[in-house]
C-alpha positions in Angstrom: 0.1 0.0 -0.1 1.2 3.6 -0.5 0.0 6.6 1.5 -2.8 8.8 0.0 -1.5 12.6 0.5 -3.2 16.0 1.4 -1.9 18.9 -0.5 0.2 19.7 2.4 1.4 16.5 3.6 5.0 15.7 3.7 6.5 13.1 1.1 7.0 9.7 2.6 10.7 8.6 2.6 11.9 7.5 -0.7 12.9 4.3 0.9 9.7 3.8 1.2 8.7 3.3 -2.6 7.2 0.0 -3.5 10.0 -2.5 -5.7 7.1 -3.3 -7.7 5.9 -0.8 -9.4 9.1 0.3 -9.5 9.4 3.6 -7.5 6.0 4.2 -6.5 5.8 6.0 -3.7 2.6 7.5 -3.1 -0.8 9.0 -4.6 -2.6 12.3 -4.6 -1.9 16.1 -3.4 -1.5 18.5 -6.3 0.7 20.1 -9.3 0.8 23.3 -7.1 4.5 24.9 -8.2 6.0 24.7 -4.6 4.5 20.8 -4.0 6.2 20.4 -7.4 10.1 21.7 -6.8 9.4 20.2 -3.1 8.9 16.6 -5.1 12.0 17.3 -7.1 14.3 18.2 -4.5 13.7 15.1 -3.1 14.1 12.8 -5.8 10.3 12.5 -6.5 8.6 13.0 -9.5 5.0 12.8 -10.9 4.1 10.4 -13.6 0.0 9.5 -14.2 -2.6 8.7 -16.8 -5.1 11.7 -17.1 -8.3 11.2 -14.9 -6.2 8.9 -12.6 -4.7 10.4 -9.1 -1.4 12.2 -9.0 0.9 9.5 -8.6 4.3 9.8 -7.8 7.4 8.1 -8.1 11.3 7.5 -6.8 12.6 4.6 -8.6 15.8 2.6 -7.5 18.0 2.2 -9.3 17.6 5.9 -11.2 18.8 6.9 -15.0 20.8 9.8 -15.2 22.9 11.4 -17.5 26.1 13.2 -16.3 26.6 16.3 -19.0 30.4 15.2 -19.5 29.3 11.7 -20.6 27.0 12.4 -22.9 28.0 10.0 -26.3 28.3 11.8 -29.9 27.8 9.3 -32.2 29.6 9.3 -35.6 26.6 10.0 -37.3 25.7 12.5 -34.6 28.5 14.4 -35.1 28.2 14.7 -39.0 24.7 16.7 -38.1 26.2 18.3 -35.6 29.0 20.0 -38.1 26.6 20.5 -40.6 24.6 22.6 -38.6 21.2 21.9 -40.1 19.2 22.9 -36.8 18.9 26.7 -35.1 19.2 25.9 -31.2 17.1 28.1 -29.0 16.2 28.0 -25.4 12.7 28.9 -23.6 11.3 30.5 -26.7 8.4 27.7 -27.6 8.0 26.2 -24.2 4.3 25.7 -24.2 4.9 24.4 -27.8 7.6 21.8 -26.9 5.2 20.5 -23.9 2.5 20.0 -26.3 5.0 18.3 -29.1 5.9 16.2 -26.2 2.5 15.5 -25.5 1.7 14.2 -28.7 0.7 10.1 -28.3 3.6 8.1 -29.6 3.7 5.4 -32.0 2.2 2.1 -30.6 0.9 4.5 -27.8 -3.0 5.2 -27.3 -2.5 8.3 -24.5 -0.2 10.7 -23.2 0.8 11.2 -19.4 1.6 15.1 -20.6 -2.2 16.1 -19.5 -3.5 19.7 -19.6 -3.0 19.6 -16.0 0.9 18.9 -16.1 1.0 21.4 -18.8 -0.3 24.1 -16.6 1.9 23.3 -13.9 5.1 23.5 -15.9 4.1 26.5 -17.6 3.7 28.0 -14.3 7.4 26.8 -13.3 8.2 28.4 -16.8 7.1 31.7 -16.0 9.1 30.7 -12.5 12.0 30.7 -14.2 12.5 27.0 -13.3 11.1 25.1 -16.3 13.3 25.3 -19.2 12.9 24.0 -23.0 15.6 23.2 -25.6 14.4 23.7 -29.3 16.1 22.5 -32.5 14.3 24.8 -35.5 14.8 24.0 -38.8 13.7 26.7 -41.5 11.9 28.5 -39.0 9.6 25.3 -37.7 10.3 23.3 -34.3 11.6 20.5 -35.6 12.4 19.0 -32.0 13.3 19.5 -28.5 13.2 18.7 -24.7 12.1 20.5 -21.3 12.6 19.8 -18.0 13.7 21.5 -14.5 16.8 23.5 -13.2 17.5 23.4 -9.8 20.6 24.5 -8.3 23.0 22.4 -10.4 20.8 19.6 -11.3 18.8 19.4 -14.2 15.8 17.2 -14.5 14.8 15.9 -18.1 10.9 15.2 -18.4 10.5 14.5 -22.1 11.7 15.0 -25.5 10.5 14.9 -29.2 11.5 14.9 -32.8 9.7 15.6 -35.9 13.3 15.7 -38.1 16.0 13.2 -38.0 18.6 13.9 -34.5 16.5 17.0 -33.7 16.3 16.1 -30.3 19.5 14.6 -30.3 21.2 17.8 -31.1 18.7 19.9 -28.3 20.2 17.3 -25.7 23.8 17.9 -27.2 23.6 21.2 -26.6 21.9 21.1 -23.5 24.6 18.3 -22.3 27.6 20.4 -23.4 26.1 24.2 -21.7 25.5 22.0 -18.1 29.0 20.9 -18.2 30.1 24.8 -18.4 27.5 25.6 -15.8 29.3 22.8 -13.9 25.8 20.8 -13.4 26.1 17.7 -12.0 23.5 15.2 -13.4 20.2 15.1 -15.8 17.9 12.9 -14.3 16.3 10.7 -17.2 14.2 9.2 -14.6 13.8 5.4 -15.9 16.0 3.2 -18.3 15.2 3.4 -22.3 17.4 1.9 -24.7 17.3 5.4 -26.6 18.7 7.2 -23.2 21.2 4.6 -22.6 22.7 5.0 -26.3 23.6 8.7 -25.4 25.2 8.0 -22.5 23.1 7.8 -19.5 23.4 4.8 -17.1 21.7 3.5 -13.7 23.0 4.3 -10.2 21.3 3.0 -7.1 18.7 5.5 -5.7 21.0 6.3 -2.6 23.7 7.2 -4.9 21.2 9.5 -6.9 19.8 11.0 -3.8 23.3 11.5 -2.1 24.6 13.6 -5.3 21.0 15.3 -5.6 21.1 16.4 -2.1 24.4 18.5 -2.8 23.5 19.7 -6.3 20.3 21.5 -5.3 22.2 23.2 -2.3 23.6 25.6 -5.3 21.5 29.0 -6.0 19.0 28.6 -9.1 19.9 29.7 -12.1 15.9 31.3 -12.7 14.9 33.2 -15.5 15.4 32.6 -19.2 18.7 30.4 -20.3 21.1 31.7 -22.6 23.8 29.3 -24.4 26.9 30.0 -24.9 28.4 28.3 -28.1 27.9 24.8 -29.7 28.8 21.5 -28.3 32.3 20.6 -29.3 31.7 18.4 -32.6 
């Protein structure tokens, strides 16, 4: 059994999360900005289907990408050198979320509901939720969004409408986070796609240990600006 939370009840310790399904910790509460930020600072994130209660998760192990370990394949390196895409940050946050919410191949629905979009738009207006966008000939071709707290980035979702667009966006993000001395990109769950880009699993205890130090840094609130291209 997992606890049903009120809007103000504290989250239980992540060690109480279920093993099956992996990481399910609690249900209920709200997606209010401070509630979401409290969850992220404790290694917890919301993930639930539209119409269901809010479900809170903290899986073990945890999939993460260390910014300096992003893998640039030979084909991706060629694409980077061609500079096919223009990279922008925080210019189309809602568009990115809406694109990420579109049902994927083989999926009937999406977990990025209207309530989730509204909640993360609020965090974006606070300068804490960010989008990295790949544009091609004036159109949004791919990108990603997530939360930046201290020197920690929590990746939420990514999408591509053209080849390698989301990978290019992630390459730029990883390079810039490395320059800003960010310690981790939280990828939440293991997927072959993320593993191919250099993400790896670490024990939840190690994730929480690293997280506690990283979120102590001053938040870089506001619109993000990237310094330069990643090394290609």
